[in-house]
N, C-alpha and C positions, 0 to 999 in steps of 0.2 A: 488416475483420471487423465483425460486428454487436456493439452494446453488450452484449446479452444474453450473448454468448459471452465477451467481455472480462471482465465482472465475476465470472465463475466462477473466474478465476485466483486462486490463494491459495497461501500457504505454511503448512505444518505441519511443526514440528520439535520434538524433544526435545533440549535443549541442557544440557550439563554446566556450568553457570554460575550465578552468584548473580543474582537479579533486577535488581540495580542495573547489572550488566554487560550485561544484555540490554537494558535501557532505554538505556544508553550506546551499544550497537550500533545501536538504532533511531534515536538522535540522529544518529549518523554517517551512516546511510543517508538520513535526512531532509536533512542538510547537502549531500549529493550533488546535490540538486535546487536548491540555492542559494536564491534569493528566490521560488522557485515551490512552497515548502512550508513549513508551520509545524506544530509538534508540541505536544501537551499530554499529560500522563501522570499517573497515580496508580498505586498498588501493583499493581493487577490489569489495567490497560489503558493502551495508548499509542494515542493518536489522531493520525493524520497527515492534515492537510488539504492537499490539492494545489491550487495556484492557477496555472492554465494560462495566464493572460493575460499581457500585456506588463508589467503593473505590479500589485502587491498591492492597490492602492487600487481599481482598476477591474476586478478579476478575480472571478469567481464561483468558489466552492469546488466542485471536482469532480475526482475522487472524494474521499470521505472513507474513509480506511483505518483499520480498527481492528485493533490487535495486542494480542490477549488473552494474558495471562501467567498460567499455572496451575502450582502445584506438581506435579511428576511423580515424586516420590521424593526421597531424601536428595541434596540438592545438585544437583537437576535441575529444569528448568523447561520446561513445554510451551508452545510459541509457536505461535499460530494467527493469521495475517494474512489479513483478507478485506475486501472492499468493504462499507461500512456505508451509504453513501449516494452518489448520483451524478446527473449531468445528461446528457442526450443531445442531439445535433443531428441533423437530417435535411434532406437537400437538398429543394428544392421547385421545381416547374416552374411558371412564370408567377406566382411569388411566393406561391402558396397550395396547390398540389397536391403532397402528399408524394411524393417519388421516392427510391428507394433505401433501403438499411438505415439505421437509426438508428446514430449513432456516439457512442462515449463521449467526453465532453468531458475533456481532460486525459489521453487514452489513452497517449501517449508518455512523459509524466512518471510515470504510474502504473506502467508496465512498468519504467522506469528505477529507481523506488523498490524495486519487488520484487526486481530484480536486485541492487541494492546491499544490500538487507537480507539476501538470501540469502548474499551474499559475507561480510557482517559476522558472520552466525551461523556460517557455516563457519570464519571466523577464530577464533571463540570456542571452538568445539568441532568439530575436523575429522571426528569420528566421529558427528556429530549425525545422528539419524534424520530424514531430510527426504523427505517423499513428494512426488512430482512435482506440479506445478501442473496443474490440469485444462485 
């Protein structure tokens, strides 16, 4: 798939949980990637940087996933996860002629993170309103 299509995948959910529990769910989803991700957070946003390379030292960050946390009523949190920044790669013929679609760097880790986050949010609130990813 092309990178433009991949970055449109996102998660939107309303979860019946405290913000700290949602941040903890994001941490567990990040841990599913092991050394290929790191997380930063504050009260309104969790940022997950995916490191697709063999080591963190020599890896570029791609994509950067922002998980926005907003109040959605008493005891409910609206969670919106989407790509905030990314890098692409494209095959080249003879070393310089672009050939084929641009691919998202870190694509497999990105989708693994989205699946893990969706699972963690479902564990917090099985009745969470989750709209399908595009």
